[in-house]
C-alpha positions in Angstrom: 0.0 0.0 0.0 2.9 2.3 0.7 3.8 2.3 -3.0 0.5 3.9 -3.8 0.8 6.6 -1.1 1.4 9.5 -3.5 -1.4 8.4 -5.8 -3.8 8.1 -2.9 -2.7 11.5 -1.6 -3.2 13.1 -5.0 -6.7 11.6 -5.3 -7.6 12.7 -1.8 -6.5 16.3 -2.7 -8.3 16.3 -6.0 -11.6 15.2 -4.3 -11.2 17.7 -1.5 -10.8 20.4 -4.1 -13.9 19.4 -6.0 -15.8 18.9 -2.7 -15.0 22.5 -1.7 -15.9 23.7 -5.2 -19.3 22.3 -4.7 -19.6 23.8 -1.2 -18.5 27.2 -2.4 -20.9 27.2 -5.4 -24.0 25.8 -3.8 -24.7 28.8 -1.5 -24.2 31.0 -4.6 -27.0 29.1 -6.3 -29.1 29.6 -3.2 -28.5 33.3 -3.3 -29.4 33.5 -7.0 -32.5 31.4 -6.2 -33.5 33.8 -3.4 -33.0 36.8 -5.6 -35.0 35.2 -8.5 -38.0 35.0 -6.2 -38.1 38.8 -6.1 -38.5 38.9 -9.9 -41.8 39.1 -11.8 -43.4 36.2 -13.7 -42.3 34.4 -15.9 -38.6 35.2 -14.9 -39.2 34.0 -11.3 -40.5 30.5 -12.4 -37.9 30.1 -15.2 -35.0 31.0 -13.0 -36.3 29.1 -10.0 -36.6 25.9 -12.1 -33.1 26.4 -13.6 -31.4 27.1 -10.3 -33.0 24.0 -8.8 -31.7 21.9 -11.7 -28.2 23.4 -11.4 -28.2 22.8 -7.7 -29.4 19.2 -8.0 -26.7 18.4 -10.6 -24.0 20.1 -8.6 -25.0 18.5 -5.3 -25.5 14.9 -6.5 -23.0 14.7 -9.4 -20.0 16.7 -7.9 -20.4 17.6 -4.2 -21.6 14.4 -2.6 -19.4 12.0 -4.7 -16.4 14.2 -4.0 -17.1 14.2 -0.2 -17.4 10.5 -0.2 -14.2 9.9 -2.3 -12.2 12.4 -0.3 -13.2 10.6 2.8 -12.3 7.2 1.4 -8.9 8.3 0.3 -8.3 10.1 3.6 -9.1 6.8 5.4 -6.6 5.0 3.2 -4.0 7.6 4.0 -4.6 7.1 7.7 -4.4 3.3 7.2 -1.0 3.8 5.5 0.3 6.2 8.2 -1.7 5.5 11.4 0.8 7.4 13.5 -0.7 10.6 12.2 -3.7 9.9 14.6 -1.3 10.3 17.5 -0.2 13.8 16.4 -1.9 17.0 17.7 -2.2 18.6 14.3 -4.2 15.6 13.0 -6.5 15.7 16.0 -7.3 19.4 15.4 -7.6 18.8 11.6 -10.1 16.0 12.3 -12.1 18.4 14.5 -12.3 20.8 11.6 -13.2 18.0 9.2 -16.0 17.1 11.6 -17.2 20.8 11.3 -16.9 20.5 7.6 -19.2 17.5 7.6 -21.7 19.4 9.8 -21.5 22.3 7.3 -22.0 19.8 4.5 -25.1 18.2 6.1 -26.6 21.6 7.0 -26.1 22.7 3.4 -27.8 19.5 2.3 -30.8 20.4 4.5 -30.9 23.8 2.9 -30.6 22.3 -0.5 -33.6 19.9 0.2 -35.7 22.9 1.3 -34.8 24.9 -1.8 -35.7 22.0 -4.0 -39.2 22.2 -2.4 -39.3 26.0 -2.8 -39.1 26.4 0.9 -36.8 29.4 1.1 -36.3 30.4 4.7 -33.1 32.4 4.4 -32.1 35.8 3.1 -29.5 36.4 0.5 -27.4 38.1 3.3 -27.6 34.9 5.4 -26.5 32.8 2.4 -23.5 35.2 1.8 -22.4 34.7 5.4 -23.1 31.0 5.2 -21.0 30.7 2.1 -17.9 31.9 4.1 -18.2 29.0 6.5 -16.5 26.7 3.9 -13.8 29.3 3.4 -13.0 29.4 7.1 -12.9 25.6 7.3 -10.7 25.4 4.2 -8.1 27.8 5.6 -8.0 26.0 9.0 -7.6 22.6 7.4 -5.0 23.6 4.8 -2.9 25.5 7.3 -3.0 22.6 9.7 -1.9 20.1 7.1 0.9 22.2 5.7 2.3 23.6 8.9 1.5 20.6 11.1 3.3 20.8 14.5 4.9 24.2 13.8 1.4 25.8 13.7 0.7 27.2 17.1 -3.0 26.7 18.0 -3.4 30.2 19.6 -2.1 31.8 16.4 -4.3 29.6 14.4 -7.5 30.4 16.3 -6.7 34.1 16.2 -6.0 33.9 12.4 -9.3 32.1 11.7 -11.2 34.7 13.8 -9.4 37.5 12.0 -10.2 35.9 8.6 -13.8 35.6 9.7 -13.9 39.3 10.6 -12.4 40.3 7.3 -14.9 38.1 5.4 -17.8 39.7 7.3 -16.4 43.2 6.6 -16.1 42.2 2.9 -19.8 41.1 2.9 -20.9 44.4 4.5 -18.8 46.4 2.0 -20.3 44.4 -0.9 -23.8 45.2 0.5 -23.1 49.0 0.5 -21.6 49.0 -2.9 -24.5 47.0 -4.3 -27.1 49.3 -2.9 -25.4 52.4 -4.5 
């Protein structure tokens, strides 16, 4: 199995990237769907139908398969190098991966509601929700790259700082869009 380590690692990374691509784009589709509801007929119906189709294809053809395959290849990597489970950076990374799965499952709930035209969120909420995947991506990538040299206090402060910057960016976007 060791001979396949680099192939497994490459496949894991590819599917993590495509998984995140789906998680980044899905809330954008939700935003477009929400904003389409404010349009007049027939635009509202045409756009709503199209966004539901796009979301369904993205979710079931790209995002879910990528999440499953990224997980399978991650488990294979841990099988090859089980000592990673004894390292603090991996414990913290797995915590963030757990949060990523919670984010994924909540996004799935939102997706199911949108498919039934049950829109219970504002476009602002979805813009903020969209940044959750960004924060998780930063945390996971920095943990993997820096491993033990990454001090957890600096990491937590950096993620909080990034979150604040993202929220300020959303507020700035709202102001620019209103003008």
